[in-house]
C-alpha positions as CSV (number, residue, x, y, z in Angstrom):
1,M,0.0,0.1,-0.1
2,E,1.2,3.6,-0.5
3,Y,0.5,5.9,1.9
4,Q,1.4,9.7,2.1
5,N,1.9,10.6,5.5
6,I,4.0,8.2,7.0
7,L,7.1,5.7,6.0
8,V,6.5,2.2,6.8
9,E,9.0,-0.8,5.9
10,T,9.1,-3.9,8.0
11,R,13.0,-4.6,9.1
12,G,13.5,-8.8,9.8
13,A,10.9,-9.4,12.0
14,V,9.9,-5.9,12.8
15,G,6.8,-3.5,11.4
16,W,8.9,0.2,11.3
17,I,6.1,3.0,11.3
18,Q,7.6,6.3,10.8
19,L,5.6,9.5,11.1
20,N,6.3,12.1,7.9
21,R,4.9,15.1,8.0
22,P,8.0,17.4,8.8
23,E,6.6,20.3,7.5
24,A,3.8,19.9,10.3
25,M,6.1,18.7,13.2
26,N,4.4,15.0,12.4
27,A,1.0,16.9,13.8
28,L,-1.5,13.8,13.8
29,S,-4.0,15.2,10.9
30,M,-7.3,12.0,10.3
31,A,-5.3,11.0,7.2
32,L,-2.4,10.4,9.1
33,V,-3.8,8.5,11.7
34,S,-5.7,6.5,9.7
35,E,-3.0,5.4,7.7
36,V,-0.9,4.6,11.1
37,G,-4.0,2.5,11.6
38,Q,-3.6,0.7,8.5
39,A,-0.7,0.0,9.2
40,I,-0.4,-1.4,12.1
41,E,-3.4,-3.8,11.0
42,A,-1.5,-4.8,8.1
43,F,1.8,-5.7,10.4
44,Q,-0.9,-7.4,12.9
45,A,-2.0,-9.9,9.6
46,D,1.5,-10.0,9.1
47,D,3.0,-13.8,10.7
48,E,6.5,-12.8,9.5
49,V,5.9,-9.6,12.1
50,G,6.2,-10.2,15.7
51,A,6.3,-6.2,16.8
52,M,6.3,-2.7,15.8
53,V,8.0,0.8,16.3
54,I,5.9,3.8,15.8
55,T,8.8,7.1,15.6
56,G,8.5,10.5,14.0
57,N,12.1,12.4,13.5
58,E,14.6,13.9,15.1
59,K,12.6,17.3,16.2
60,A,9.1,15.6,16.8
61,F,7.2,12.2,17.4
62,A,4.3,14.1,17.0
63,A,3.7,18.3,18.5
64,G,0.2,18.1,18.8
65,A,-3.4,16.9,17.0
66,D,-3.8,18.7,13.2
67,I,-5.8,22.0,14.5
68,K,-7.1,22.3,11.1
69,D,-9.1,19.1,11.1
70,M,-11.0,20.4,14.4
71,E,-11.5,24.0,13.9
72,G,-15.0,24.5,13.1
73,Q,-16.3,21.5,14.4
74,D,-19.2,21.7,17.2
75,F,-20.0,19.6,19.6
76,I,-22.7,17.7,18.1
77,D,-20.4,17.0,15.4
78,L,-17.7,15.3,17.6
79,F,-20.2,13.4,19.5
80,L,-22.2,11.8,16.6
81,A,-18.7,10.8,15.2
82,D,-17.4,9.7,18.6
83,F,-14.1,11.7,17.9
84,P,-11.5,10.6,17.9
85,Y,-12.3,6.9,18.1
86,N,-14.6,6.5,15.2
87,R,-11.8,6.2,12.8
88,R,-11.9,1.9,13.2
89,D,-8.5,1.7,11.4
90,G,-7.1,4.9,13.4
91,W,-6.8,4.8,17.2
92,D,-8.9,1.6,18.0
93,S,-6.1,-0.4,16.1
94,L,-3.5,1.4,18.1
95,N,-5.5,0.5,21.5
96,T,-6.5,-3.0,20.4
97,A,-2.6,-4.4,18.6
98,R,-2.4,-7.8,20.4
99,K,1.6,-7.6,19.1
100,P,3.7,-4.9,20.9
101,I,4.3,-1.6,20.1
102,I,7.2,0.1,20.9
103,A,7.4,4.1,21.0
104,A,10.6,5.5,19.9
105,V,10.3,9.7,20.7
106,S,12.6,11.9,20.1
107,G,12.1,15.8,20.5
108,F,8.2,16.7,20.9
109,A,5.2,14.2,22.0
110,L,2.6,17.4,22.7
111,G,-1.2,16.4,22.8
112,G,-2.1,14.1,20.5
113,G,1.3,13.0,19.7
114,C,2.1,12.5,23.6
115,E,-1.5,10.5,23.8
116,M,-0.1,8.8,20.8
117,A,3.3,7.4,22.6
118,M,1.5,6.5,25.7
119,A,-0.9,4.2,23.3
120,C,2.1,2.0,22.3
121,D,2.8,-0.9,24.8
122,F,6.1,1.3,26.3
123,I,8.3,4.4,25.1
124,L,12.2,4.2,24.6
125,A,13.2,8.2,24.6
126,A,16.0,9.5,23.1
127,D,17.5,12.6,25.7
128,T,15.9,15.0,23.7
129,A,12.3,13.9,24.2
130,R,9.7,16.7,25.5
131,F,6.4,15.4,26.7
132,G,3.2,17.6,27.2
133,Q,-0.5,17.6,27.3
134,P,-1.4,21.7,26.3
135,E,-4.3,21.8,24.9
136,I,-5.4,24.0,27.6
137,N,-3.8,26.3,26.1
138,I,-6.0,26.6,23.1
139,G,-9.0,26.4,25.4
140,T,-9.9,22.5,25.7
141,I,-8.5,19.4,27.3
142,P,-6.9,15.8,26.0
143,G,-9.1,14.2,24.2
144,A,-7.5,10.8,23.0
145,G,-6.4,9.5,26.4
146,G,-4.6,12.4,27.9
147,T,-6.1,12.5,31.1
148,Q,-6.0,8.6,31.9
149,R,-3.2,7.2,30.6
150,L,-0.8,10.0,31.9
151,T,-2.2,9.9,34.8
152,R,-2.1,6.0,35.0
153,A,1.7,6.5,34.5
154,V,3.0,9.2,36.6
155,G,-0.1,10.2,39.2
156,K,-2.5,12.2,39.7
157,A,-0.5,15.3,41.1
158,K,1.8,15.4,38.0
159,A,-0.7,14.8,35.7
160,M,-3.1,17.1,37.3
161,E,-0.3,19.7,36.4
162,M,0.6,19.1,33.0
163,C,-3.0,18.7,32.2
164,L,-4.1,22.5,33.9
165,T,-0.9,24.5,32.7
166,G,0.5,23.1,29.4
167,R,3.5,22.6,31.4
168,M,5.8,20.3,29.5
169,M,8.2,17.1,31.0
170,D,11.6,16.6,29.5
171,A,13.2,13.0,29.4
172,E,14.9,12.6,32.5
173,E,11.8,14.1,34.3
174,A,9.8,11.3,32.2
175,E,11.8,8.5,33.3
176,R,11.9,9.2,36.7
177,A,8.3,9.6,36.8
178,G,7.4,6.0,35.1
179,L,6.3,7.6,31.9
180,V,9.3,6.1,30.0
181,S,10.7,2.9,30.0
182,R,14.3,4.3,29.1
183,I,16.2,7.5,28.0
184,L,18.8,6.5,25.2
185,P,20.8,9.4,23.3
186,A,19.4,10.7,20.1
187,E,21.7,9.1,17.6
188,E,21.2,5.2,19.2
189,L,17.2,5.5,19.6
190,E,16.6,4.4,16.3
191,A,18.9,1.2,16.5
192,E,17.7,0.3,20.2
193,A,14.1,0.4,18.8
194,L,14.5,-1.9,16.5
195,K,16.9,-4.5,18.7
196,V,14.3,-4.4,21.7
197,A,11.6,-4.7,19.3
198,G,14.0,-7.4,17.4
199,K,14.3,-9.3,20.9
200,I,10.3,-9.2,21.1
201,A,9.8,-10.6,17.8
202,K,12.1,-14.1,18.6
203,M,9.4,-14.9,21.4
204,S,6.9,-17.2,21.7
205,R,4.2,-15.3,20.4
206,P,1.6,-16.5,22.2
207,A,3.8,-16.2,25.5
208,V,3.8,-12.8,24.5
209,Y,-0.1,-11.7,24.0
210,M,-0.6,-13.5,27.1
211,A,2.6,-11.2,28.6
212,K,1.0,-8.3,27.7
213,E,-2.8,-8.5,28.1
214,A,-1.4,-10.0,31.7
215,V,0.5,-6.6,32.3
216,N,-2.8,-4.0,30.5
217,V,-4.9,-5.8,32.7
218,A,-3.1,-4.5,35.8
219,F,-4.4,-1.3,35.2
220,E,-8.0,-2.2,34.7
221,S,-8.8,-4.3,37.5
222,S,-8.0,-5.0,41.6
223,L,-4.6,-6.9,42.2
224,Q,-6.8,-9.9,43.3
225,E,-8.2,-9.7,40.2
226,G,-5.0,-9.2,38.2
227,L,-3.5,-12.1,40.0
228,R,-6.2,-13.9,39.2
229,F,-6.1,-13.5,35.1
230,E,-2.1,-13.7,35.5
231,R,-2.4,-17.5,37.2
232,R,-5.2,-18.2,34.5
233,A,-2.9,-17.0,31.4
234,F,0.0,-18.5,33.6
235,A,-1.7,-22.1,33.0
236,S,-2.6,-21.8,29.4
237,T,1.5,-21.2,28.5
238,F,1.2,-25.0,29.3
239,A,-0.8,-25.7,26.4
240,T,1.5,-24.3,23.8
241,E,4.5,-26.1,22.0
242,D,6.5,-23.3,22.9
243,Q,6.5,-23.9,26.5
244,K,7.7,-27.7,26.2
245,E,10.2,-26.2,23.5
246,G,11.2,-23.2,26.0
247,M,11.8,-25.8,28.6
248,N,13.3,-28.5,26.7
249,A,15.8,-25.8,25.3
250,F,16.7,-24.4,28.6
251,V,17.3,-28.3,30.1
252,E,19.5,-28.8,27.0
253,K,21.1,-25.8,27.4
254,R,20.3,-24.3,24.0
255,K,18.5,-21.6,22.3
256,P,14.6,-22.6,21.7
257,D,13.3,-22.4,18.5
258,F,10.1,-21.5,18.7
259,K,7.3,-22.3,16.7
260,H,4.8,-19.4,18.0
261,R,2.1,-22.3,18.8
């Protein structure tokens, strides 16, 4: 498929998606988000791909939503369209993908850009990264998960301050607060993201799916419910061929040859 707003390629077992509107600091237009969703769905359907990376450029992951798409809209327009989640091949694909998605963030990740990064499974940040939800500055609030995921990631106090003032958080603060997994020198970010995604892609795919589901359940349930889910998921891995291969390989002191079964 030919894309107009993103660059897409397969790198080994990794699906690589690069936001590509440099003239607009990768602002998230409806067309761009739709294309991201289409790329995710294509990689989801590709048995050779085990993980994905979403990235931008050195200046910006994405500096926010494209205001031109929303200017002039009224309440009833957004309400009836269920904006932004009406784009079944956009935000919903990002939110529901089974294969892990890593956000590799350099420069600005603001507004919708911060929300897109947070919708990924984890964030690797360049030392140049800056995160924020500045929607309050234009008379509105985050609408694609900013008030919800940011609060879960960094706690009420920081999320409240950022959403009420529009203050940005640099990479070091983001790591301390738990928003990002690791900080890397900007020039190493792409290679490390590819390396990490490639490592995940080599793992047993059923086990990866189960681990991702179990961690996500921790955000949406009580501890007891989460532990119950984890126990069931753990036991279910013993019905897979990969579990047998993985444990046999460990005992035999060799690398496992997972078949994703």
